[in-house]
N, C-alpha and C positions, 0 to 999 in steps of 0.2 A: 803784139808782144812776143818776143822770142822765148824759146823754151828755157833758156838760162834765167831770164828775168822772171818767168813764170815759176820756176823752181825756187828762186830766192823768195818770192812772195809766199809760196806754199810753206816754206820753212818758217817764215815769220808768223804766218797764220797759225801754224801748229804750235809754236812757242807761246803765242798769246792765248790760245784757246784750250790747250791741253797742259794741265799742271804736271803731267808725267813726262813731258818732253824735256830731255836733258840737253841735247846739243844737235847741231845741224847734221853731223855725220850720222847719228842714230836715226834721225827723222828721214833722211834721204834713203837709207838702206832698209829700214824696217816698217815704215808707215804705209800700209796698204792704201789708205785714203789718199795720200799724196801721189802714190803711183797711179791710182785710178784717174785722178784729175789730169795728171800730165799726159797719160796716154789718150784720155778723151780729147785733149787739145789736138793731138795728132790725128785721131780719127775724124774729128770735126773738120779739120783743115782739108783732109782728103775728100770728105763729102762735099765741102764747099767748092772744091775744084773738080767735082764730077768724076772722080776716079772710082770706077766700079769695084765691087767686091771687098776691097781692102778696108774701107771704113768699118763695115760690120765684122769683118774678120779680126781687126784690131780690137774692137770692143769685146768680142767673144773671148779672145785670148786673155784680155785684161780681166774679164769676169772669172775665167778659170783660175787665174793666179791670185786674185784679190777678193773674190766673192762679191764684188761690186759691179753692177751692170748699168752702164750709162749709154743710152742710145747715141750714136754719132750726131744725130740731128738736134739733140738738146743744146740750148743756148745757155751757157753757164758764165756768170759774172766772175769778177776777180776775187781771189782769196777765199774761195770755197774750201772749207775744211770738213772732211768726213772722218769722224772719230770712230775708231774700230772698224765700222763699215760693213761687216758681213751681212749680206742679205739686202743691202740698199739697191733699189731699182729706180732709175730716173728715165721717164718715157721720152719718146721722140720729140714731141712738141713742147716739152717743158722749157720755160724761160726762168732763169734765176738772176737776181741782182747780185750786188757785191757783198762780201763779208758774211755769207750764210754759213750755218753750222748744222750738219746732219749727223745723227747718231745711228747705231746699227738697226737694221730692220725697217728703215724708212722706205715708203713707197710713194713716189710722185707719179701716179698712174692715171689711166683712163677709166671710164665706166662702161664701156661697151665697144662696139665695132664702128662707132661714128668716124667720119673722116674729117680732115682739117684739124683745127686746133682742138685737141682733146685731152691735153694734160695741163697741169696748173702753171700759173705764173706767180713767182715769188718775188717780193720786193727785196730791199737791202736789209741786211742784218736780221735775217729770219733764223730762228732756232727751231729745229724739228727734232723732238726727243725720240727715244728708242721706241721702235715698233709703230710709230704713227703713220697713218695713211692719209694722203691728200689726193683726192680723186676728182677727175673731171676738169673741164676748162674753166677753172675759177681763179680769182686773183686773191693772193694773200699779201696784205700790205707790208709796209716797212716796220721793222722792230717788233715783229710778231713772235710770240712763243707758243709752239704747239706742244701740248703735254704728251707724256708717254702713253702709247696705246690709243690715242685719239683717232677718230675717223672723221675727216673734215670734207664735207661735200658742198658747203656754201661759202661764198666769198667772206673774207675777214678784213676789216679796215685796219689802218695803221695802229700801232701801239697797243695791241690786244694780247691777252692770254686766252688760249682755247684748250678745253679739256673735254673728255667724254666721248661717248658713242651714241648718237652722232655728236660731233664736236659742237660745243656751245661756248660762247664768250663768257668768261668769268671775271675778267679784269680789263679795264680800259685805262691806259696811262697810269697803271698801278692802283686804281680804285676798284674795289669790288662792286660788281654789278648784279650778282646773284646772291641769294641768301646762303646762310651756312648749310642749309639742307643740300646744296649742290657744291659743297666745297670739293676741291680737286682730290682730296684724300678721302672723300666720302661719296664716291660715284655710285649710281644705281647698279645693283648686282642682281640680275634676273634669276640666277640659280638660287641665291639666298632667298629672294622673294618667293620662288616656287616652293622651296622647302618650308618656309614660314607658313605659307598657305596650306600645305599638306599637314603640317603639325596642327594647325588650327582645326582642320576638318577631323583629324584623328582625335583631338581632344573632345570634339562634339560627339563623335561616335562612342568614345569611352564613357562619357557622361550618360548618353542614352542607354548604353549597355548596363551600366550600374543601376539606372532608374528601373529598367525592365527586370533586372535581377532581383530587386527588392520587392517587386509586386507578387 
């Protein structure tokens, strides 16, 4: 696909997925996510043709201007839309299907210094919400929604919603699979748990102090 056709698809994707998108002119000139994807196509083409230095140079220049880092080796499907995009990182061996949507702060990364395939594979129509991290050589199925701030380290089948740290499946094909205790708006809070525990211990000490004072 040529760059013109790619740009047309990017504009259409932005209009479909961003209610704030007004017109093609504004999208082309101001949307950093569109700029990052277009320049990734260039850096990926350079890498495929074994041209040294310039693929990484292009990706780093793109990161400087957009805040979005996409390794030239990443294989990205059609109509990817990166909304806002600041802080998005897409690793070298990432594979993405068509019609995916990423928000700011998303990381598609590795878990260490392993070689070979070390970044995730995303299916078609995957939504990764703000701040979510998908780590390691795992497969995320089609039509999956990853909640904001989730850390996903295990494979996810098609048509699921994942939330939490570590990421857990809470819906499959729209049906809830976890109890209300793990609702996506009621996630475990380790800091709150610690404070609650400290308060309980303090209450015990106060009761003991009052008991000793009465003696």
